[in-house]
N, C-alpha and C positions, 0 to 999 in steps of 0.2 A: 409309772409314766402310763396314760390312755392310749393307746393302739393306735385306734383311727375315730376320729368325730365326724367324718365326712358321713350326710344323710345317704339312706338307702334309696334307691329307687325301686319306686312302685309302678310295676308297668299294669295297664287294663286287665294284659293277661293273668298275672299276679291275683287281681279283684277276682277276675272270673275262678280262678281256681278256688279261693277262698269262697266265694259263692255255691259252687259246686261240691264243695263238703261241708259245707253249711247244712245244705240240701240233702245231702246224702245222708247224713247225722241225725237229723230233722226226721228224713223220712221213714228210717228205721228207729226212731224214737215214736213215731206214729201207730207204727207197726205194731210195736209191742204194747201202748195204750190201749191199743182200741182193738187188736185181735185175742186178747184172754179177757177170762173175767176178773173180778173183782176177787180175792187181793193180788193177784198173780198177774195181773195185767202193770201195778203197781214195779212190781219186779225186772217185769220184760222190759218195760218200757223205760226204766234207767239203768237195766244191765248191758242190754243188745248196743245200744249206741255208745254206752261206755266201751265195752270190748271193741267195737268198730272204732273208737277214738284210739286208744291202746295201741293195735295193730299198726292203725295211722303214723302216731308218735314211732314206734319201735324200726318200721321198716320204710316206711313212704314221706314223710317230712322232710324238708329240707337238711332241718338238722335232728337227723333221724338216731337213738340211739344203736344200732345195728346198720354198718355199711354191709349193707348186701348188696349181691348181682344184679344192674340194672333189670333182668329178667323177672325175679324175685320180686324187684318193687314193684312192678307194671304188674305181675299175677296180684301180691295182694291188694294195690290199689282198682284194678278189674274186681278181685272178688267183693269190696265193700262197694263199688259201682253198681253191682249186681244185686248183691243184698239190699239196696236202697230200693232198684229195679223190680224186683220180687217184693218188697215189702209193697210197693202200691197195686201189681197184681194181685195179692192177699187181699191188699182192702177192698177189691172191687174197681179199680182205677188204671184200667193198663195201659190207657193213653197217656197218663200221668205216669205212669212209670216208663214207661218206652219215650218220652221225651227227655223223663232225669237221667234214663240210661245214654240215650244218647249224644245229650248239650256232654255230659258229666263224661264221657269215655271221647269225644270230639276233643273237649279241653284238656284233656288229660295227656290225650296224645301229642297235642299243639307244644304242652309244657315238656313234656318228656322228650320230644323233637330236639325243642329250644336247649334244653340243658344235654343233651348227646352233642350238639354240633356246636 
């Protein structure tokens, strides 16, 4: 017998969190594709965001594989957002990187605050 068929409530904050994740992974992919010469750009453009997505799935996602201390979750999340920020800096767009970093960390802080309390 199915456990529950109640619809899942998705808030605006959940949507913002998803968007910051997509922007972070996309930023890392752009860095990989544009910062390296062929054929290494293909390798870096695929493997760098794949590694970030793997770390997110293992430690940060709501259904993470490993249940770790919230401090470890926060560190992994901050490292992913720092990577996205530094990706834009490496591409010569420091203001875009700063904006991505500030928005991502702010949304992550509000989400973590909401889930902790």
